[in-house]
C-alpha positions in Angstrom: -0.7 14.6 11.0 -0.3 13.5 14.6 -3.3 12.4 16.7 -2.6 15.3 19.0 -2.3 18.5 17.0 -0.8 21.5 18.7 -3.4 24.0 19.7 -2.2 27.6 19.6 -2.0 29.5 23.0 -4.0 32.3 21.4 -7.0 29.8 21.5 -6.8 29.9 25.2 -6.6 33.6 25.2 -9.6 33.6 23.0 -11.6 31.8 25.7 -11.2 34.9 27.9 -11.6 37.6 25.3 -14.1 36.1 22.9 -17.8 36.4 23.2 -18.1 32.6 22.8 -18.4 30.7 26.0 -16.8 27.4 24.8 -14.0 27.9 22.3 -12.7 24.4 22.8 -16.3 23.1 22.4 -17.8 25.4 19.9 -21.4 25.1 18.9 -20.6 22.9 16.0 -18.3 20.6 18.0 -20.0 17.6 16.5 -20.6 19.0 13.1 -18.8 18.0 9.9 -15.1 18.5 10.2 -15.0 18.6 14.0 -11.9 16.9 15.4 -10.7 19.2 18.1 -12.6 17.9 21.1 -11.0 16.7 24.3 -10.1 13.4 22.8 -8.0 15.0 20.0 -6.5 18.1 21.4 -3.4 18.1 23.7 -2.9 21.4 25.4 0.5 22.9 24.5 2.3 25.9 25.9 4.7 26.5 23.0 4.8 30.0 21.6 3.5 30.7 18.2 7.1 31.3 17.0 7.8 27.6 17.5 5.2 26.6 14.9 6.8 25.1 11.7 7.1 27.8 9.1 8.8 28.4 5.8 10.7 31.6 5.1 9.4 33.5 2.0 11.1 36.7 1.2 10.3 39.3 3.9 7.8 37.0 5.6 7.0 33.5 6.6 4.5 30.8 5.4 2.5 29.0 8.0 0.1 26.1 7.3 -2.9 25.8 9.6 -5.3 22.9 9.8 -9.0 24.0 10.3 -11.2 20.9 10.4 -14.4 22.9 10.2 -13.2 24.4 6.9 -14.5 22.0 4.3 -16.5 24.0 1.8 -16.4 27.4 0.0 -18.7 28.9 2.7 -15.9 28.7 5.4 -13.2 29.7 2.9 -15.1 33.0 2.0 -15.6 33.8 5.7 -11.9 33.3 6.6 -10.7 35.0 3.5 -12.7 38.1 4.2 -11.6 38.1 7.9 -7.9 37.9 7.1 -7.9 40.0 3.9 -7.8 43.4 5.7 -5.3 42.4 8.4 -2.0 44.2 8.5 0.9 41.8 8.0 -1.1 39.2 6.1 0.6 38.9 2.7 -1.4 36.1 1.0 -3.8 33.3 1.9 -4.2 29.9 0.1 -6.9 27.4 0.8 -6.8 23.6 0.2 -10.4 22.7 1.1 -9.9 19.1 0.2 -7.3 18.8 3.0 -8.8 21.5 5.2 -5.5 23.4 5.2 -5.1 27.2 5.2 -1.7 28.5 4.3 -0.9 32.0 5.3 2.0 34.2 4.1 2.6 36.8 6.8 5.1 38.8 8.8 6.3 36.8 11.8 4.8 39.1 14.5 1.1 38.7 13.4 0.7 35.0 13.8 -1.1 35.4 17.2 -3.5 37.9 15.6 -4.2 35.5 12.7 -5.0 32.7 15.1 -7.3 34.9 17.2 -9.1 36.1 14.1 -9.8 32.4 13.1 -10.9 31.7 16.6 -13.3 34.6 16.5 -15.1 32.9 13.6 -15.7 29.9 16.0 -13.1 27.8 14.2 -10.4 25.8 15.9 -7.0 26.3 14.2 -4.3 23.7 14.6 -0.7 24.6 14.1 1.5 21.5 13.3 4.3 20.4 15.4 7.6 19.5 13.7 7.1 16.2 11.8 3.4 16.6 11.6 1.9 15.9 8.1 -0.8 18.3 7.2 -1.2 16.5 3.9 -2.7 13.5 5.7 -6.4 13.4 5.2 -8.6 13.2 8.4 -12.2 12.2 7.9 -14.9 14.0 9.7 -16.1 12.2 12.8 -19.5 10.6 12.3 -22.2 13.1 13.3 -24.7 11.8 15.9 -27.9 10.9 14.2 -30.4 11.2 17.0 -30.8 15.1 17.0 -31.6 14.9 13.3 -34.0 12.0 13.9 -35.8 13.9 16.7 -35.9 17.1 14.6 -37.2 15.2 11.6 -40.0 13.5 13.6 -40.9 16.9 15.1 -41.0 18.6 11.7 -43.0 15.8 10.2 -45.4 15.8 13.1 -45.9 19.6 12.7 -46.6 19.2 9.0 -49.2 16.3 9.6 -50.9 18.0 12.5 -51.2 21.2 10.6 -52.7 19.4 7.6 -55.2 17.6 9.9 -56.3 20.9 11.6 -55.0 20.3 15.1 -54.3 23.1 17.5 -51.9 25.7 16.2 -50.0 25.7 19.4 -49.0 22.1 19.0 -48.0 22.8 15.5 -45.9 25.8 16.5 -44.3 23.9 19.4 -43.2 21.0 17.3 -41.9 23.3 14.6 -39.9 25.3 17.0 -38.5 22.1 18.6 -37.4 20.9 15.1 -35.7 24.2 14.3 -33.9 24.4 17.6 -32.6 20.8 17.6 -31.5 20.7 13.9 -30.8 24.4 13.2 -29.2 26.0 16.3 -25.7 25.4 14.7 -26.9 26.9 11.4 -28.2 30.0 13.3 -24.9 30.5 15.1 -22.9 30.1 11.9 -25.2 32.4 10.1 -25.0 35.1 12.8 -21.2 35.0 12.7 -21.3 35.3 8.9 -23.7 38.3 9.0 -21.5 40.0 11.7 -18.5 39.6 9.4 -20.4 40.9 6.3 -20.6 37.6 4.6 -23.9 36.2 3.2 -23.0 32.5 3.0 -25.5 29.6 3.0 -25.8 29.6 6.8 -26.7 33.3 6.8 -29.1 33.0 3.9 -30.8 29.9 5.4 -31.1 31.6 8.8 -32.8 34.6 7.2 -35.1 32.4 5.2 -36.2 30.2 8.1 -36.6 33.2 10.4 -38.7 34.9 7.6 -40.9 31.8 7.2 -41.5 31.7 11.0 -42.4 35.4 10.9 -44.8 34.7 8.1 -46.2 31.9 10.3 -45.2 29.1 7.8 -44.4 27.0 10.9 -44.3 23.4 9.4 -42.5 24.6 6.3 -39.8 26.5 8.3 -39.2 23.3 10.4 -39.0 21.0 7.5 -36.6 23.3 5.6 -34.2 23.4 8.5 -34.3 19.7 9.1 -33.8 18.9 5.4 -30.9 21.4 5.2 -29.2 19.7 8.2 -29.6 16.3 6.7 -28.4 17.4 3.3 -25.3 19.0 4.9 -24.5 15.8 6.7 -24.8 13.8 3.5 -22.6 16.3 1.6 -20.0 16.2 4.3 -19.7 12.4 4.0 -19.5 12.7 0.2 -16.7 15.2 0.4 -14.9 12.9 2.9 -15.1 10.2 0.2 -13.4 12.5 -2.3 -10.8 13.6 0.2 -9.8 10.0 0.9 -9.6 9.0 -2.7 -5.8 9.4 -3.0 -5.2 7.6 0.3 -7.6 4.8 -0.6 -5.8 4.3 -3.8 -2.2 4.5 -2.4 -2.6 3.5 1.2 -1.0 0.2 0.6 2.3 0.2 2.6 2.1 -2.0 5.7 2.4 -0.4 9.1 4.8 -3.1 10.4 7.8 -4.9 8.8 10.1 -7.7 9.7 13.6 -6.3 10.5 16.8 -8.0 11.4 18.0 -6.9 14.9 21.6 -6.4 16.0 21.7 -9.9 17.4 20.7 -11.4 14.0 17.2 -12.3 15.1 14.1 -11.2 13.0 11.6 -9.0 14.8 8.4 -7.1 14.0 8.9 -3.3 14.0 6.8 -0.3 13.1 7.7 0.8 9.6 7.9 4.4 10.7 10.7 3.4 13.2 13.0 1.7 10.7 16.2 3.5 9.7 18.0 3.7 6.3 20.4 0.8 6.1 18.3 -1.6 8.2 17.8 -5.1 6.7 14.2 -6.2 6.2 12.6 -9.4 5.0 9.4 -9.9 3.0 7.7 -13.3 2.8 5.7 -14.5 -0.2 2.5 -12.4 -0.6 3.6 -9.7 1.8 3.7 -6.0 0.9 7.0 -4.2 0.8 7.1 -1.8 3.8 9.9 0.6 2.7 11.9 1.4 -0.4 15.1 -0.7 -0.6 17.5 -2.8 -2.6 17.3 -6.6 -2.8 20.2 -8.3 -1.1 19.1 -11.9 -1.1 16.5 -13.8 -3.1 14.8 -13.8 -6.5 11.1 -13.1 -6.9 8.5 -11.3 -9.0 7.0 -8.1 -7.6 3.6 -6.6 -8.3 4.4 -2.9 -8.5 0.9 -1.8 -9.8 0.1 0.4 -6.7 3.1 2.5 -7.6 3.7 2.3 -11.4 0.3 1.0 -12.7 2.1 -1.9 -14.4 -0.3 -4.8 -14.8 2.4 -7.6 -15.0 4.8 -8.5 -12.1 8.4 -7.4 -12.5 11.3 -9.8 -11.8 13.6 -8.8 -9.0 17.1 -10.1 -8.2 19.9 -8.9 -5.9 20.7 -5.3 -6.7 17.2 -4.4 -7.9 15.1 -1.7 -6.3 11.9 -2.4 -4.4 9.2 0.2 -3.7 7.0 0.4 -0.6 3.5 -0.9 -1.3 4.6 -3.5 -3.9 3.4 -7.0 -3.4 6.0 -9.8 -3.1 5.5 -12.9 -5.3 6.2 -16.5 -4.4 9.7 -16.2 -2.9 11.2 -14.7 0.2 13.5 -11.7 -0.3 15.7 -9.7 2.0 16.3 -6.0 1.2 18.3 -3.1 2.6 16.2 0.1 3.4 17.0 3.1 1.2 14.4 5.6 2.4 12.6 6.3 5.6 8.9 5.8 5.9 8.1 9.5 5.2 10.3 9.7 2.2 9.4 6.5 0.2 8.3 6.8 -3.4 4.7 6.1 -2.2 4.9 9.0 0.3 6.3 11.4 -2.3 3.6 10.4 -4.8 0.9 11.2 -2.2 2.6 14.5 -1.2 2.8 15.5 -4.9 -0.8 14.8 -5.5 -1.8 16.8 -2.4 0.3 19.7 -3.7 -1.5 19.4 -7.0 -4.9 19.6 -5.2 -3.9 22.9 -3.7 -3.2 24.4 -7.2 -6.4 25.7 -8.9 -7.2 24.8 -12.4 -8.3 27.5 -14.9 -11.9 26.5 -14.7 -11.8 26.5 -10.9 -10.3 30.1 -10.9 -13.1 31.2 -13.3 -15.8 29.7 -11.1 -14.4 31.3 -8.0 -14.4 34.7 -9.6 -17.9 34.2 -11.0 -19.3 33.2 -7.6 -18.1 36.4 -6.0 -20.3 38.3 -8.4 -23.2 35.8 -8.5 -24.2 35.8 -4.9 -24.5 39.6 -4.3 -26.5 39.8 -7.6 -29.0 37.1 -6.5 -29.3 38.7 -3.0 -30.1 42.1 -4.5 -32.6 40.4 -6.8 -34.3 38.8 -3.8 -34.6 42.2 -2.1 -36.1 43.7 -5.3 -38.6 40.9 -5.6 -39.7 41.4 -2.0 -40.2 45.2 -2.3 -41.0 46.3 -5.9 -44.0 44.1 -6.8 -46.1 44.9 -3.6 -45.2 48.6 -3.9 -46.6 48.5 -7.5 -49.7 46.8 -6.2 -49.0 43.5 -7.9 -49.8 41.4 -4.8 -49.6 41.0 -1.1 -46.3 41.8 0.8 -46.3 38.3 2.4 -46.5 36.5 -0.9 -43.6 38.4 -2.5 -41.5 38.3 0.7 -42.0 34.5 0.7 -40.8 34.3 -2.9 -37.8 36.4 -2.0 -37.0 34.0 0.9 -37.2 31.0 -1.3 -34.8 32.7 -3.7 -32.3 33.3 -0.9 -32.2 29.6 -0.1 -30.8 28.9 -3.6 -28.6 32.0 -3.7 -25.5 30.4 -2.3 -23.2 29.1 -5.0 -21.9 26.1 -3.0 -22.8 23.5 -5.8 -21.1 25.7 -8.4 -17.9 26.3 -6.4 -17.5 22.7 -5.1 -18.1 21.3 -8.6 -14.6 22.0 -9.8 -12.2 21.0 -7.0 -14.0 17.7 -6.4 -13.8 16.9 -10.2 -10.1 17.8 -10.4 -9.1 15.9 -7.2 -11.0 12.8 -8.6 -9.1 13.1 -11.9 -5.8 13.4 -10.1 -6.5 10.4 -7.9 -7.7 8.3 -11.0 -4.4 9.2 -12.7 -2.3 8.3 -9.7 -4.0 4.9 -9.6 -2.6 4.1 -13.0 0.9 5.4 -12.3 0.4 8.9 -13.8 1.5 11.7 -11.4 -0.1 15.0 -12.5 1.5 18.1 -10.8 -1.6 20.3 -10.9 -5.2 20.7 -12.1 -4.0 23.1 -14.8 -2.1 20.3 -16.5 -5.0 17.9 -16.1 -7.2 20.5 -18.0 -4.5 21.3 -20.6 -4.0 17.7 -21.7 -7.2 17.7 -23.8 -5.8 20.6 -25.8 -2.6 18.9 -27.0 -2.0 19.0 -30.8 1.6 17.8 -31.0 3.5 15.4 -28.8 7.3 15.5 -29.1 9.1 12.3 -28.1 12.7 11.9 -27.3 14.2 8.7 -28.8 16.7 7.1 -26.5 15.2 5.9 -23.3 11.8 7.1 -24.2 10.7 5.7 -27.5 13.4 3.0 -27.2 14.6 1.0 -24.2 17.9 3.0 -24.1 19.8 -0.3 -23.7 21.4 -1.6 -26.9 21.0 -5.4 -27.5 22.7 -7.8 -29.8 20.5 -8.0 -32.9 22.4 -10.5 -35.1 25.9 -12.0 -35.8 27.3 -12.4 -39.4 30.3 -14.6 -40.0 33.0 -13.4 -42.3 35.3 -15.3 -44.7 36.7 -17.6 -42.0 36.8 -21.2 -40.9 36.0 -20.3 -37.3 32.7 -21.5 -35.8 30.0 -19.1 -34.7 30.4 -20.2 -31.1 34.1 -19.5 -31.1 33.6 -16.0 -32.5 30.9 -15.2 -30.1 32.9 -16.4 -27.1 36.0 -14.5 -28.3 34.1 -11.3 -28.9 32.4 -11.6 -25.5 35.8 -12.1 -23.9 37.0 -8.8 -25.3 33.7 -7.0 -24.7 33.5 -8.0 -21.1 36.6 -5.9 -20.4 35.0 -2.7 -21.9 32.4 -0.3 -20.5 31.2 0.8 -23.9 27.4 0.2 -24.3 27.9 -1.8 -27.6 30.5 -4.0 -25.9 28.3 -4.5 -22.9 25.4 -5.7 -25.2 27.7 -8.3 -26.8 28.9 -9.5 -23.4 25.4 -9.6 -22.0 24.2 -11.8 -24.9 26.9 -14.3 -24.2 26.0 -14.3 -20.5 22.5 -15.1 -21.4 23.7 -17.9 -23.6 25.8 -19.2 -20.7 22.7 -19.2 -18.5 20.6 -21.1 -21.0 23.1 -23.4 -22.6 25.0 -25.8 -20.4 27.4 -26.7 -23.2 28.6 -23.1 -23.5 31.8 -22.2 -21.8 33.1 -19.1 -20.0 35.3 -16.3 -21.4 38.7 -17.0 -23.0 41.8 -16.0 -21.0 43.3 -12.9 -22.7 46.6 -11.1 -22.3 47.6 -7.5 -22.8 44.1 -6.1 -23.1 43.9 -2.5 -24.4 41.0 -0.1 -24.9 41.5 2.3 -27.9 39.4 5.4 -27.5 37.0 5.9 -30.4 38.0 2.6 -32.0 37.5 -0.5 -29.8 39.6 -2.9 -27.9 42.4 -5.5 -28.5 44.0 -8.4 -26.7 46.2 -11.4 -27.3 45.3 -15.1 -27.0 47.8 -17.8 -27.7 50.1 -15.2 -29.2 47.5 -13.9 -31.7 46.1 -10.4 -31.5 42.4 -10.0 -31.8 40.4 -6.8 -32.2 36.8 -5.8 -31.5 35.8 -2.4 -32.8 34.2 -0.1 -35.3 34.1 -0.7 -39.1 36.0 2.6 -39.5 38.9 1.2 -37.4 39.0 -2.1 -39.3 38.1 -0.6 -42.7 41.2 -2.2 -44.5 40.2 -5.7 -43.5 36.5 -5.1 -44.2 37.2 -4.2 -47.8 38.6 -7.7 -48.4 35.2 -9.3 -47.7 32.6 -7.8 -50.1 29.7 -9.8 -48.8 30.3 -8.8 -45.2 30.9 -5.2 -46.2 27.5 -5.1 -47.9 25.8 -6.5 -44.8 27.5 -3.9 -42.6 26.4 -1.1 -44.9 22.8 -2.4 -44.8 22.8 -2.6 -41.0 24.2 0.9 -40.7 21.5 2.3 -43.1 18.9 0.9 -40.8 20.3 2.8 -37.8 22.1 -0.2 -36.3 25.6 -0.2 -34.8 28.2 -2.8 -36.0 31.2 -4.0 -34.1 33.7 -6.2 -36.0 35.8 -9.0 -34.6 39.1 -9.5 -36.5 42.5 -11.1 -36.3 45.6 -9.7 -38.2 44.5 -11.3 -41.5 40.7 -11.0 -41.8 37.3 -10.1 -40.3 36.0 -13.1 -38.4 32.5 -11.8 -37.6 30.2 -8.7 -37.5 28.1 -8.1 -34.4 25.0 -6.0 -35.1 23.8 -4.1 -32.1 20.7 -1.9 -31.9 18.6 0.0 -29.5 15.1 -1.5 -29.6 11.7 0.2 -29.7 9.8 -0.4 -26.5 7.0 -3.0 -27.2 4.4 -0.4 -26.0 5.7 2.5 -28.1 4.1 1.7 -31.4 0.8 1.0 -29.7 1.0 4.3 -27.8 1.7 6.3 -31.0 -1.3 4.6 -32.7 -3.5 5.5 -29.8 -2.3 9.1 -30.0 -3.2 9.3 -33.7 -6.7 8.0 -32.9 -7.0 10.9 -30.5 -6.1 13.3 -33.2 -2.6 14.1 -31.8 0.4 14.3 -34.2 3.8 13.1 -33.1 7.4 14.1 -33.8 10.6 12.5 -32.6 13.4 14.8 -31.5 16.7 13.0 -31.3 20.4 13.8 -31.0 21.2 10.6 -33.0 22.1 10.5 -36.7 19.4 10.9 -39.4 19.4 7.3 -40.6 19.0 5.8 -37.1 16.3 8.3 -36.1 14.3 7.9 -39.3 14.5 4.1 -39.0 13.2 4.2 -35.4 10.6 6.7 -36.3 9.2 4.5 -39.1 9.1 1.5 -36.7 7.1 3.4 -34.2 4.8 5.1 -36.7 6.0 8.7 -35.8 4.6 11.5 -38.1 7.8 13.6 -38.2 11.4 13.0 -37.3 14.1 15.6 -36.5 17.7 14.3 -35.9 21.2 15.5 -35.0 19.6 17.9 -32.4 21.4 19.6 -29.5 19.3 20.5 -26.4 18.8 24.1 -27.7 17.7 22.6 -31.1 15.0 20.6 -29.4 13.9 23.8 -27.6 13.6 25.6 -30.9 11.7 22.7 -32.4 9.1 22.8 -29.6 8.6 26.5 -30.3 8.0 25.8 -34.0 5.4 23.2 -33.4 3.7 25.4 -30.8 2.4 27.6 -33.6 -0.2 24.9 -34.3 -1.4 24.7 -30.7 -0.5 23.1 -27.4 2.6 20.9 -27.5 3.7 18.1 -25.1 7.2 16.9 -24.7 8.3 13.4 -23.4 11.8 13.0 -22.1 13.8 11.7 -19.1 13.1 14.8 -17.1 16.8 15.8 -17.0 18.6 15.8 -20.3 15.6 17.2 -22.1 15.0 19.9 -19.5 14.9 23.0 -21.8 12.4 21.3 -24.2 10.4 20.0 -21.3 10.2 23.5 -19.7 9.2 25.1 -23.0 6.4 22.6 -23.8 2.9 23.3 -22.5 3.1 19.9 -20.7 6.4 18.1 -19.9 6.1 14.4 -19.4 8.9 12.6 -17.5 9.5 8.9 -18.4 10.4 6.4 -15.8 9.8 8.6 -12.7 10.3 5.6 -10.4 13.7 6.0 -8.7 14.4 9.5 -9.8 13.4 12.4 -7.6 14.3 14.9 -10.3 11.5 13.6 -12.6 8.9 14.0 -9.9 10.1 17.5 -9.0 10.6 18.9 -12.4 8.0 17.3 -14.7 4.4 18.5 -15.1 3.3 14.9 -15.5 5.5 12.0 -14.4 4.9 8.5 -15.7 5.7 6.1 -13.0 7.1 3.5 -15.5 8.4 3.6 -19.0 5.1 2.9 -20.8 4.2 5.6 -23.3 0.6 4.3 -23.4 0.0 6.2 -20.2 0.1 9.5 -22.2 -3.0 8.6 -24.3 -4.7 7.5 -21.1 -3.8 10.8 -19.5 -5.3 12.7 -22.5 -8.5 10.6 -22.3 -8.7 11.3 -18.6 -8.2 15.0 -19.3 -11.0 15.1 -21.8 -13.3 13.2 -19.4 -12.4 15.6 -16.5 -13.2 18.6 -18.7 -16.5 17.0 -19.7 -17.4 16.4 -16.0 -16.5 20.0 -15.2 -18.8 21.3 -18.0 -21.5 19.0 -16.8 -21.1 20.1 -13.2 -21.2 23.8 -14.0 -24.2 23.4 -16.3 -26.0 21.4 -13.7 -25.3 23.9 -10.9 -26.3 26.9 -12.9 -29.1 25.2 -14.7 -30.8 24.0 -11.6 -30.7 27.5 -10.1 -31.9 29.1 -13.3 -34.8 26.8 -13.5 -35.7 27.3 -9.9 -35.5 31.1 -10.3 -38.1 30.9 -13.0 -40.3 28.5 -10.9 -40.0 30.8 -7.9 -41.0 33.9 -9.8 -44.0 31.9 -11.1 -45.0 31.3 -7.5 -44.7 27.5 -7.9 -41.7 26.9 -5.6 -41.7 26.3 -1.9 -38.9 26.7 0.6 -38.3 23.0 1.2 -38.1 22.5 -2.6 -35.4 25.2 -2.6 -33.4 23.3 -0.1 -33.5 20.2 -2.3 -32.5 22.4 -5.3 -29.5 23.9 -3.5 -28.0 21.0 -1.6 -29.3 18.5 -4.1 -27.3 20.2 -6.8 -24.2 20.0 -4.5 -24.6 16.3 -4.1 -25.2 15.7 -7.8 -22.0 17.4 -8.8 -20.0 15.6 -6.1 -21.3 12.2 -7.2 -20.8 13.1 -10.8 -17.2 14.0 -10.1 -16.5 10.8 -8.2 -17.3 8.9 -11.5 -13.8 9.9 -12.6 -12.3 7.5 -10.0 -13.5 4.7 -12.2 -11.8 6.0 -15.3 
């Protein structure tokens, strides 16, 4: 978001039509969330129709930043105000980012803005290019009003206890209430006028009642304690809001770019264009996504992928913004602008996930709408019925009712779920696990089966040369390998590429090895292999089926080929017109982390199945190596879809694939995991959970985090309701005071926030 957000012209109109004297400087201009003072607001004259919107059916979708909207109190107030407006189709709230998204007909945007202004909020409509997903912290509230109010309240309490003149006690109490509680009173009055009994309204009623009952010191202390607790809660919520940015805010603001004259200059990363050439010195962070053009280094990609070990980079390899360069200088060509790097897309995806409510959060929201009116009705009954029945004095029961009102607001209950979910999402992102919504974070703990694709998921997806067996020939091993590599290098078949790559590695490590043989009349035979001539002799490299006649002449080699094929390996034979010279055994290999990941899943009580389009022998061999519980092979995409449906009978099923080829099964599964999301936009866009590298061990980590998040949610809800239930009993017994009620309400909010932040260490 820009430093100068666009302020809607209706705000100016609101200055003339609203009952508030200072719309640009509302009463809570320095309260939590306030950012729209003269230093942050640039007056604009654009019409509302110029605000960035997104078309949705018959209406448009407009995001609006409201910096004062940072807890369920403000959400409920705005929701009720907009709910009955003609032309408003739907409203969505992202309290963690303070963004209200309104679906509406185009002509009512001015009315929406005026309605928000009437609640003493300052709406900000973004200009094109603004980023409403960027978290803005609340400006630090000035401490001196709270300090003066606290001293006055404490003085009133001490002087009252010492028996000083009541007028001094009253004066100090009123001073404390005015200094620390004027904003609360204004917010409370607005809430009452809009038919909303939020915490500000309830606190205003309670303090006013205490003053009417001549509990002067207590009324003052309650208001001061409430203001202090609100300030602490605001800072705690800011900490939660910034969790994603603190984890991922690693890309440098400036980079070293080559200018048109060839010189190297420092430029702002946001000004660099796709195609520009950048340079990173040893130890520097990569500023933008790009491709290495010059240099060899090792790159720490842990901020993006969660990988603990540095990754070697050479010309042609991809670099990601935020990665840390190793001990060598590299030059790289920019592939994505600053706002579209992998890092930016990760943050954007996590912010979108924050806006989607988890099942527990939806339940809590519904519960709170019923809970608050019930408690308020109960408070009224407590104030009226007992004294009418002659069970005590009116003042005593009214006081108990006022105490109950203080703890009636469900702030702690409602805030307990979004803070926990956001903390869980941020903790996952720290380890290279991108979760697309709170619903999936909660669903992870329920998984019973995990279906795993074979190629590229359980295995590396890149065949490698496993072994070489010489046939009945006088040729040396080195000659056969060089000859086979010479043929293989001319083919694009994965098996041939594995043979050629193995020889290239040998060339790099063995100075005595020589390059490829010169070949003539090379031919690629579809479904068979390739052939070429050298010194007038034809040589072939291909499948055992193509060279079956020659293979039958060598019983020993034929047995070795059959054994390799039974273990799921692929064999390519090198032959001259008379005999088989050598057999090259190529196999896709299990990722080093796969077996460990499967073992961890079993420890968590999750069963595994491999769904593969490969043949039965290969699939079963790979499954046994990895420790998979069940194996299904020879599957087409629709077969994988049916398999997911079969396993779903036992409970929730997860599916791990590449995010593209396994799309039907990924869509059918309760949670779809995309492997290797780095470098593929499709994986981030389509998967429920994207693993930012190819490490399957991230899935057990995700499940453990899901279980921890659920545990924190249960703890938070239990704490929030338990504290209120206990205090209800204490109040009815006549043992509670109003300042204790403040600690019970706001203290519960702080406890659930701090408890949720523990997830960031998971």
